[in-house]
Z-matrix of the N, CA and C atoms (Angstrom, degrees):
N
C 1 1.409
C 2 1.492 1 108.63
N 3 1.304 2 115.44 1 153.81
C 4 1.494 3 124.15 2 -179.50
C 5 1.405 4 113.01 3 -135.06
N 6 1.363 5 117.57 4 167.90
C 7 1.348 6 121.72 5 175.61
C 8 1.505 7 112.41 6 -114.91
N 9 1.282 8 115.38 7 144.01
C 10 1.423 9 115.27 8 173.02
C 11 1.500 10 115.61 9 -84.26
N 12 1.248 11 125.43 10 -173.78
C 13 1.380 12 126.99 11 -179.44
C 14 1.554 13 110.70 12 -68.00
N 15 1.301 14 115.66 13 -23.08
C 16 1.482 15 117.61 14 -179.79
C 17 1.538 16 105.77 15 -89.23
N 18 1.155 17 127.50 16 -1.36
C 19 1.380 18 127.40 17 -179.02
C 20 1.655 19 114.60 18 87.46
N 21 1.257 20 115.13 19 6.10
C 22 1.532 21 117.54 20 -179.20
C 23 1.475 22 112.10 21 -77.05
N 24 1.302 23 118.69 22 134.06
C 25 1.461 24 122.61 23 174.96
C 26 1.494 25 108.39 24 -79.80
N 27 1.379 26 113.20 25 139.15
C 28 1.375 27 119.16 26 171.88
C 29 1.539 28 112.32 27 -152.99
N 30 1.242 29 117.52 28 161.78
C 31 1.482 30 125.86 29 -173.66
C 32 1.571 31 103.61 30 -105.89
N 33 1.342 32 112.54 31 144.30
C 34 1.461 33 117.27 32 -179.10
C 35 1.541 34 104.61 33 -69.46
N 36 1.316 35 120.82 34 -33.51
C 37 1.402 36 119.11 35 -179.44
C 38 1.578 37 110.08 36 -117.20
N 39 1.275 38 110.99 37 73.96
C 40 1.556 39 119.66 38 179.70
C 41 1.552 40 112.53 39 -59.70
N 42 1.261 41 115.69 40 -26.65
C 43 1.536 42 116.98 41 -175.47
C 44 1.452 43 110.92 42 -94.50
N 45 1.389 44 120.38 43 6.84
C 46 1.455 45 122.96 44 177.96
C 47 1.465 46 108.83 45 -73.18
N 48 1.435 47 122.03 46 135.98
C 49 1.350 48 121.54 47 179.23
C 50 1.494 49 118.07 48 -56.40
N 51 1.250 50 117.70 49 146.66
C 52 1.470 51 121.14 50 178.80
C 53 1.500 52 109.21 51 -71.01
N 54 1.360 53 115.01 52 147.50
C 55 1.492 54 122.26 53 -178.08
C 56 1.566 55 103.18 54 -73.31
N 57 1.324 56 113.63 55 150.30
C 58 1.417 57 122.44 56 -179.35
C 59 1.519 58 117.21 57 -69.86
N 60 1.342 59 115.93 58 136.19
C 61 1.436 60 118.27 59 177.79
C 62 1.535 61 113.39 60 -73.24
N 63 1.349 62 111.29 61 140.11
C 64 1.578 63 115.04 62 -178.61
C 65 1.529 64 110.29 63 -74.74
N 66 1.225 65 115.21 64 -177.25
C 67 1.525 66 124.55 65 178.25
C 68 1.480 67 109.90 66 -66.04
N 69 1.310 68 117.92 67 -48.94
C 70 1.488 69 120.62 68 178.82
C 71 1.552 70 111.77 69 -61.05
N 72 1.266 71 118.98 70 -44.18
C 73 1.410 72 124.98 71 -173.42
C 74 1.556 73 110.69 72 -65.98
N 75 1.412 74 119.18 73 -38.55
C 76 1.295 75 127.19 74 172.91
C 77 1.525 76 114.26 75 -61.72
N 78 1.447 77 111.96 76 -44.56
C 79 1.455 78 117.32 77 179.96
C 80 1.548 79 109.22 78 -67.69
N 81 1.300 80 114.34 79 -39.34
C 82 1.527 81 117.87 80 -179.53
C 83 1.445 82 115.38 81 -65.84
N 84 1.327 83 119.11 82 -34.17
C 85 1.425 84 124.31 83 174.87
C 86 1.527 85 113.30 84 -67.39
N 87 1.195 86 114.53 85 -34.36
C 88 1.477 87 122.15 86 176.44
C 89 1.575 88 115.30 87 -74.64
N 90 1.342 89 110.24 88 -38.66
C 91 1.439 90 121.14 89 -176.70
C 92 1.537 91 113.72 90 -79.95
N 93 1.295 92 116.51 91 -32.78
C 94 1.600 93 119.37 92 -171.81
C 95 1.549 94 107.64 93 -59.74
N 96 1.350 95 121.41 94 -44.88
C 97 1.503 96 115.31 95 -177.86
C 98 1.508 97 114.39 96 -63.40
N 99 1.310 98 116.42 97 -38.80
C 100 1.454 99 124.16 98 174.96
C 101 1.537 100 107.27 99 -57.85
N 102 1.220 101 119.74 100 -53.34
C 103 1.445 102 120.75 101 -174.60
C 104 1.621 103 108.44 102 -65.97
N 105 1.182 104 117.63 103 -35.83
C 106 1.522 105 119.26 104 173.12
C 107 1.360 106 115.64 105 -57.72
N 108 1.388 107 116.68 106 -41.69
C 109 1.464 108 121.36 107 173.91
C 110 1.532 109 113.31 108 -62.95
N 111 1.287 110 117.67 109 -41.64
C 112 1.496 111 123.88 110 177.16
C 113 1.447 112 114.08 111 -65.47
N 114 1.376 113 114.24 112 -41.01
C 115 1.528 114 120.16 113 -176.83
C 116 1.505 115 107.43 114 -138.43
N 117 1.333 116 114.90 115 88.39
C 118 1.444 117 123.65 116 -171.64
C 119 1.497 118 109.38 117 -66.99
N 120 1.385 119 117.06 118 -32.17
C 121 1.516 120 116.38 119 -171.94
C 122 1.558 121 111.39 120 -103.21
N 123 1.277 122 116.27 121 13.95
C 124 1.516 123 119.34 122 179.66
C 125 1.446 124 111.30 123 -64.35
N 126 1.288 125 117.99 124 140.07
C 127 1.431 126 125.31 125 168.53
C 128 1.540 127 112.88 126 -64.17
N 129 1.223 128 118.95 127 154.07
C 130 1.446 129 125.30 128 179.91
C 131 1.430 130 111.11 129 -55.91
N 132 1.348 131 116.92 130 -54.82
C 133 1.507 132 123.24 131 -178.43
C 134 1.518 133 114.74 132 -54.49
N 135 1.399 134 117.17 133 -46.74
C 136 1.463 135 119.97 134 175.09
C 137 1.486 136 111.31 135 -66.46
N 138 1.269 137 120.81 136 -32.53
C 139 1.456 138 120.35 137 174.71
C 140 1.510 139 112.09 138 -69.34
N 141 1.265 140 119.73 139 -37.79
C 142 1.445 141 124.27 140 177.63
C 143 1.567 142 108.39 141 -64.27
N 144 1.284 143 117.72 142 -42.72
C 145 1.396 144 122.69 143 177.55
C 146 1.491 145 114.03 144 -60.35
N 147 1.397 146 117.35 145 -43.18
C 148 1.405 147 123.97 146 174.76
C 149 1.492 148 115.44 147 -61.97
N 150 1.302 149 113.21 148 -45.45
C 151 1.495 150 124.61 149 176.38
C 152 1.595 151 109.65 150 -53.90
N 153 1.385 152 109.33 151 -47.80
C 154 1.490 153 112.66 152 -179.12
C 155 1.458 154 112.30 153 -69.51
N 156 1.262 155 119.89 154 -33.78
C 157 1.551 156 122.57 155 177.09
C 158 1.518 157 105.49 156 -64.80
N 159 1.394 158 119.28 157 -43.70
C 160 1.484 159 120.67 158 -175.74
C 161 1.480 160 107.03 159 -67.66
N 162 1.237 161 121.81 160 -33.16
C 163 1.484 162 122.44 161 179.82
C 164 1.449 163 112.73 162 -71.48
N 165 1.283 164 118.13 163 -38.43
C 166 1.403 165 125.71 164 -179.91
C 167 1.542 166 109.84 165 -68.74
N 168 1.359 167 118.82 166 -30.71
C 169 1.437 168 124.39 167 178.24
C 170 1.489 169 114.15 168 -81.09
N 171 1.374 170 119.10 169 -7.91
C 172 1.382 171 114.27 170 177.43
C 173 1.609 172 117.39 171 -66.71
N 174 1.224 173 112.49 172 145.40
C 175 1.406 174 120.59 173 178.99
C 176 1.624 175 106.88 174 -72.87
N 177 1.344 176 116.62 175 161.96
C 178 1.442 177 112.22 176 176.03
C 179 1.588 178 114.07 177 -66.85
N 180 1.317 179 120.00 178 -28.47
C 181 1.411 180 123.77 179 174.51
C 182 1.602 181 109.45 180 -65.33
N 183 1.348 182 119.48 181 -41.53
C 184 1.451 183 119.51 182 173.99
C 185 1.369 184 115.67 183 -68.22
N 186 1.360 185 117.43 184 -33.43
C 187 1.458 186 123.21 185 -176.97
C 188 1.576 187 110.39 186 -70.66
N 189 1.423 188 114.79 187 -31.18
C 190 1.352 189 119.40 188 -176.57
C 191 1.563 190 117.25 189 -51.75
N 192 1.412 191 108.87 190 -39.42
C 193 1.535 192 118.39 191 179.23
C 194 1.501 193 105.50 192 -55.25
N 195 1.261 194 123.96 193 -52.12
C 196 1.469 195 126.99 194 -177.93
C 197 1.499 196 111.56 195 -64.73
N 198 1.299 197 115.37 196 -36.87
C 199 1.525 198 119.44 197 -179.38
C 200 1.517 199 109.91 198 -63.25
N 201 1.329 200 114.03 199 -45.88
C 202 1.412 201 121.34 200 179.64
C 203 1.534 202 112.60 201 -62.03
N 204 1.334 203 114.63 202 -43.98
C 205 1.542 204 119.59 203 174.32
C 206 1.465 205 108.03 204 -59.19
N 207 1.309 206 121.76 205 -43.57
C 208 1.463 207 122.01 206 -178.63
C 209 1.478 208 111.68 207 -66.74
N 210 1.260 209 120.07 208 -38.07
C 211 1.440 210 125.26 209 178.06
C 212 1.524 211 109.37 210 -63.43
N 213 1.412 212 116.05 211 -45.01
C 214 1.556 213 115.64 212 170.75
C 215 1.414 214 110.98 213 -51.79
N 216 1.345 215 119.07 214 -50.75
C 217 1.394 216 122.52 215 -174.75
C 218 1.538 217 115.68 216 -62.66
N 219 1.277 218 114.13 217 -26.42
C 220 1.445 219 120.39 218 173.86
C 221 1.640 220 110.15 219 -75.61
N 222 1.277 221 113.78 220 -40.21
C 223 1.547 222 117.92 221 176.81
C 224 1.576 223 105.42 222 -64.86
N 225 1.275 224 119.21 223 -40.91
C 226 1.516 225 118.28 224 176.56
C 227 1.406 226 114.35 225 -58.78
N 228 1.328 227 112.82 226 -45.63
C 229 1.486 228 120.30 227 -177.46
C 230 1.546 229 111.50 228 -61.35
N 231 1.304 230 111.35 229 -49.27
C 232 1.524 231 118.63 230 179.00
C 233 1.615 232 106.85 231 -56.58
N 234 1.155 233 118.05 232 -51.80
C 235 1.473 234 120.85 233 -175.37
C 236 1.585 235 107.04 234 -62.80
N 237 1.346 236 115.51 235 -49.90
C 238 1.566 237 113.59 236 -177.25
C 239 1.530 238 111.98 237 -64.35
N 240 1.374 239 113.23 238 -36.97
C 241 1.391 240 118.22 239 179.38
C 242 1.575 241 113.25 240 -62.09
N 243 1.358 242 119.02 241 -39.26
C 244 1.291 243 122.79 242 179.49
C 245 1.587 244 112.01 243 -69.30
N 246 1.256 245 110.61 244 -34.21
C 247 1.603 246 117.00 245 177.56
C 248 1.498 247 106.36 246 -72.01
N 249 1.327 248 122.79 247 -36.70
C 250 1.445 249 125.04 248 -174.27
C 251 1.584 250 102.23 249 -73.92
N 252 1.241 251 121.47 250 -47.63
C 253 1.468 252 120.70 251 -177.26
C 254 1.535 253 111.26 252 -63.22
N 255 1.314 254 117.84 253 -35.95
C 256 1.532 255 117.50 254 172.54
C 257 1.398 256 114.18 255 -63.48
N 258 1.380 257 117.29 256 -38.36
C 259 1.444 258 123.55 257 177.63
C 260 1.548 259 109.75 258 -62.63
N 261 1.369 260 115.28 259 -42.76
C 262 1.534 261 117.38 260 -178.27
C 263 1.446 262 107.71 261 -67.39
N 264 1.338 263 120.38 262 -35.18
C 265 1.556 264 123.40 263 179.10
C 266 1.457 265 106.94 264 -64.49
N 267 1.423 266 118.19 265 -44.17
C 268 1.399 267 117.06 266 -174.35
C 269 1.586 268 109.41 267 -71.67
N 270 1.315 269 120.74 268 -32.55
C 271 1.466 270 120.92 269 167.66
C 272 1.493 271 113.03 270 -56.77
N 273 1.344 272 122.44 271 -50.92
C 274 1.402 273 127.90 272 179.33
C 275 1.502 274 110.47 273 -56.07
N 276 1.347 275 113.23 274 -51.29
C 277 1.552 276 121.19 275 179.99
C 278 1.460 277 109.20 276 -54.85
N 279 1.391 278 119.84 277 -42.25
C 280 1.414 279 122.76 278 -177.88
C 281 1.544 280 107.93 279 -67.95
N 282 1.350 281 117.33 280 -44.79
C 283 1.445 282 120.22 281 178.12
C 284 1.459 283 109.84 282 -54.56
N 285 1.285 284 119.78 283 -55.41
C 286 1.500 285 123.45 284 -177.91
C 287 1.583 286 111.82 285 -60.43
N 288 1.315 287 112.38 286 -41.47
C 289 1.510 288 111.89 287 -178.85
C 290 1.555 289 109.69 288 -65.27
N 291 1.320 290 115.26 289 -41.86
C 292 1.424 291 120.15 290 174.71
C 293 1.569 292 115.23 291 -59.63
N 294 1.301 293 116.61 292 -38.46
C 295 1.360 294 122.02 293 176.60
C 296 1.537 295 113.70 294 -70.02
N 297 1.267 296 113.81 295 -43.46
C 298 1.468 297 120.30 296 171.94
C 299 1.457 298 114.93 297 -55.10
N 300 1.410 299 113.52 298 -45.93
C 301 1.493 300 120.32 299 177.78
C 302 1.493 301 113.78 300 -61.35
N 303 1.415 302 114.41 301 -40.65
C 304 1.427 303 120.92 302 177.94
C 305 1.527 304 107.56 303 -66.24
N 306 1.190 305 123.10 304 -47.06
C 307 1.416 306 126.85 305 177.83
C 308 1.533 307 114.68 306 -59.62
N 309 1.147 308 117.76 307 -34.61
C 310 1.527 309 126.44 308 178.73
C 311 1.609 310 108.27 309 -74.08
N 312 1.308 311 113.73 310 -39.74
C 313 1.517 312 118.05 311 177.30
C 314 1.507 313 109.85 312 -61.96
N 315 1.421 314 115.29 313 -49.92
C 316 1.368 315 125.59 314 178.03
C 317 1.480 316 114.38 315 -60.03
N 318 1.303 317 118.38 316 -38.60
C 319 1.445 318 125.34 317 177.78
C 320 1.559 319 112.46 318 -63.82
N 321 1.331 320 113.73 319 -42.34
C 322 1.414 321 113.30 320 179.37
C 323 1.511 322 114.73 321 -87.75
N 324 1.386 323 114.37 322 2.62
C 325 1.478 324 118.47 323 169.97
C 326 1.538 325 109.50 324 84.24
N 327 1.288 326 124.08 325 17.46
C 328 1.419 327 128.03 326 -172.55
C 329 1.602 328 110.77 327 -85.50
N 330 1.372 329 112.42 328 -19.91
C 331 1.443 330 115.96 329 -168.47
C 332 1.572 331 106.14 330 -95.04
């Protein structure tokens, strides 16, 4: 990551697909609003500890839901990353073809 002159953070590849969420992250995102309703004044750290305990207490059957969601995220990520990489290759190919064309025009003295 870099900063611009205004101090704004940006990524070189802003259009790159986001990495997939793991099983725990998906569970946590679903559980946090419920926990906030139960304990509205709870500190973040205590909430994180409770979510972690709830996750560890899940049965394999309950955890399977989040595992499947995580697998779908991974499939999406792989598909979108392949599309993104192909688009990057197309951009590079276009740049090189344009440069080769420009060099050829200059070589024959047409430019």
